[in-house]
N, C-alpha and C positions, 0 to 999 in steps of 0.2 A: 905531233902538231906539223903541219905543212909544212916544206921548204919555203915555199914562199910567203908563208904567214910569219915563219920565224926571222928571215930576212927582215922582214916589215917590222918587225919588233925590234929586231937588232938594229936596224937603220935608224929609227926613232929615237932607242937609248941612247946610241952617238950621238945625235942632234940635242936632244935634252942636257947630258953630260956637257957636251961642247958649251951650249948656252949658258949654264951655270958657271961654267970656267969663264968665259967671257964677262959674266956680269962680276963675277968675283973679281975680275981684275982691273974693269973699269967702268963697272955699274951700269945705270941706265943709258947711259950716255953712249957708252960703247955698245950696247945690246942692239945689234941689226943683222939683218939675216945674210949679210956679206961677211960679218965678221964669224958667226957661226959658222956657216958653207965651209970659210977659211979653216976655222979651227976642228971641223968635225971630218973635213976630207969628202962629206957628203955633196951630193950636186944642189943647185938652187933647184932644181925643178922636183928634187925628191923631198925638199924642205916645203915647197908648196903643197905636194901632192898630200904630205902628212899633216900638215897645219895650217892650210889655206894661207897664210899670212902671215906678218912678223907678232902680232896680237895674238893669232891662235898660237903661235909658237911658245908665246910669254903665260898664256892660261894654261897650256898644257905642262909649262914647268913650275908655275902657282900650284897646281894642282898637285904635283908629285910631291913639292916641297912641303907643302900643307900636310897631306897624306903621311909624309913620312914623320912629320911631329905628333900627329893623331896616333898614329901607329904606335908610337912609343909611350903615349899617355894611355892608352888602351891597355897595351903589356906593363905597364906599371902597377894595375888594379887588380893583376890577375893573383889569386889566391890572399887577396887584401880583405879582410872582414870589417873593421871596424870603422865608424864615418871618419874619424879623426885622422886614423892611420891611411885612410883612401885619399882625402885631402892632402896632407903630406906626401903621398905616392904621386899625386899628381902634378903638386908644385915642383919637387924636385927631379920628376922626369921632364918636365919643360925644360925646367934650367939646364940639366945634363945635355940636352939635346941640343940647347943653342950652344953650349961650349963645344961640343962634337962636331958638330955642323954649322958653325958662323956662315957659311957661305948660303947654304938653304936657308937657316932662320933668317939671312938679312934679306934675302929675296921677298919671303914672305912679309917682313916689316915693311920693306920700302915698296913693297907693291898695294898696299893697303886701300891707297885710294885711286888705282891706276886706272888711266882710261881704258884696258880693255878687260876689266872684269866684269862690268855691266852687259857687255854683249856675249861673255859666254859664262853667264851665273849659272845657267842649268847646268851647264856640264859640271864647272866646279863645285856647285851643291851636290851633284848627282855622287862625286868622289869624297864628299865630307860626311855625307848624310847617314852612313850606316856606323861610321866612325863616332860622329857624336852622338849616334844613338846608344850606341854601347856604354860610353860614359853616362848618359842619361840615364840609362834602365839601370845602372849598377847605384847610383845615387838616388833614385826613386825610394826603394825600400827605407831608406835610411831618413827622409821627409818622412815619410808614411808611419814610421815609429816613431817620431818624434822627436829625434836625435838632429836636424835639422833643419831650420825654420821654413816652414812653407812658403814659400814665393813662386811667382811664375820661374819656369824654368830658364828662360833666358837671363833674368836676375843671378839666379843661381849660377850660371855660366861665366856670367862676367864677373860673378863677386870670386870666385874662384881663377878663372884664367886672367882678369881685368889685371891685376896687380903682379903677378908675375908676367906679364905678356910688357909690361911697360918697363918692369925692371931689364927684360930680355933685351928692348928695343934699345933704351939707355945705354946698356954695356955692348951690343953692336954699335952703337953709335962713337962708341969711343969715350964716355963719360968716365972720367977718374974714380968718381967715388962711388962707381957700381962695384961691388965685388961679387960674383955670383956663388962663393962659396959662403959668404957671409949671408947671402938671401936665400940659401939652399937650408939655413941653420935657421933664421927668423920669421921668414915668410910664412912657413905652414901652421905654426901656432897663430899667428895674428890672423892670417886668414880662417883658421877655423873658428877664432872667437868670432870674427864677423857672421859665420854661417850658421854656428851652434845655436839651437833652440834655447831661449834661456828658460834657467829651472825657474818656479814661482817659490817664494821665499816671503815665510809668514812674518807680518810686519812687526816690528821689534815693540815687546810690550805683551802682545798677544800669545797666549798661552794655549796651548791643545788641549781641548776640554776631555777630560776623562769620565768614563762611565763608575757612577760610584754604586759599588757592590751591594745588592741589599742584605740586610742583615739576617 
């Protein structure tokens, strides 16, 4: 790597680290370019050079935080073969990530409807696409084999991620009734039951026909 490129990457990392720290301490209200510059020791000109403006900085931080979460989800599936075990791995990885990196997780959840997202949608999608594809690639064979109900992939994604994301959001907001350890025990099976393809049962009173042996 060329020295100039390395300096640029180091500066970008310092700014993003400082931006997350500013957000963790003061929320979106404190998230200004001047606060980030002061926390990072990087010049305002460098910030504008790398990110364009405050929205560009926020979008880059969102992409990094979301990428870290998705990386943990993808890693949780390594070596997992069964559909039920895979769903449990995804749910528990999401909750572990939330507990281990609350500032990063809080930024993702707090930015769900932020004004900077539409303007930087292409960049954010590009950062998510390969990671989401890896998760869906893991799930598809289980759908094809009949272990998971065949639904549109966005619905499968929502059934897996939706409940655990809402649990994480409430925990991050300080809801006292949410316990992540309890959620890690209870949610995987309940989410799996919503995803699994029901087995067909023979109606009560109907007996399986057997062939009569010829004398």
